C-alpha positions in Angstrom: 0.0 0.0 0.0 1.3 3.4 -0.9 1.2 6.0 1.8 1.7 9.6 0.7 3.7 11.8 3.0 1.8 14.9 1.9 -1.2 16.0 3.9 -4.5 17.0 2.4 -3.7 20.7 2.4 -0.4 20.1 0.6 -2.0 18.0 -2.0 -4.7 20.6 -2.6 -2.1 23.3 -3.0 -0.1 21.1 -5.4 -3.1 20.5 -7.6 -4.2 24.2 -7.5 -0.8 25.0 -8.9 -0.7 22.1 -11.3 -4.2 22.4 -12.8 -3.1 25.1 -15.3 -0.3 23.0 -16.6 -2.1 19.9 -17.6 -3.8 19.1 -20.9 -7.4 18.5 -21.6 -7.0 14.7 -21.8 -5.6 14.7 -18.3 -8.4 17.0 -17.0 -11.0 14.6 -18.5 -9.3 11.6 -16.8 -9.2 13.4 -13.4 -12.9 14.5 -13.9 -13.9 10.9 -14.7 -12.0 9.7 -11.6 -13.7 12.3 -9.5 -17.2 11.5 -10.8 -16.5 7.8 -10.1 -15.4 8.6 -6.6 -18.4 10.8 -5.9 -20.8 8.1 -7.2 -19.1 5.5 -5.0 -20.0 7.6 -2.0 -23.7 7.1 -2.8 -25.3 3.8 -1.6 -25.4 1.4 -4.5 -28.1 -0.6 -2.6 -30.6 2.0 -3.6 -29.9 1.5 -7.2 -30.5 -2.2 -7.1 -33.8 -3.7 -8.3 -36.4 -3.9 -5.6 -36.4 -7.7 -5.8 -32.7 -7.9 -5.1 -33.0 -5.4 -2.2 -35.7 -7.7 -0.7 -33.5 -10.8 -1.1 -30.5 -9.0 0.5 -32.7 -7.8 3.4 -34.1 -11.3 3.8 -30.6 -12.8 3.9 -29.4 -10.2 6.5 -32.4 -11.0 8.7 -31.7 -14.7 8.5 -28.1 -14.0 9.4 -29.2 -12.0 12.5 -31.3 -14.9 13.5 -28.4 -17.3 13.2 -29.7 -19.1 10.2 -26.3 -19.4 8.6 -23.9 -22.2 7.7 -20.2 -22.3 7.3 -19.0 -22.2 3.7 -16.8 -25.2 4.1 -19.8 -27.3 5.5 -22.0 -26.3 2.5 -19.2 -27.1 0.0 -18.6 -30.4 1.7 -22.3 -31.3 1.5 -22.4 -30.4 -2.2 -19.2 -32.3 -3.0 -20.7 -35.4 -1.5 -24.1 -34.9 -3.1 -22.7 -34.5 -6.6 -19.7 -36.7 -6.1 -17.2 -33.9 -6.7 -13.5 -34.3 -5.8 -11.8 -31.4 -4.0 
């Protein structure tokens, strides 16, 4: 993971100075990145079809009630049922 030693204020100042030096292509890439970032901050759940939202809510409720199984147990059961080797 890359950790930048610049703080937010330093980064803003760097880009305020640099924005006049870059070409249109670069500006469009930065704009697309920004739009993608802003969109990611919105909750994608609200954009899912209603049926999918209901299924997710149902699954979350079942998980709260303890109606869950460990993945390895489920896989073991299906390997036996369908005679699949690991």
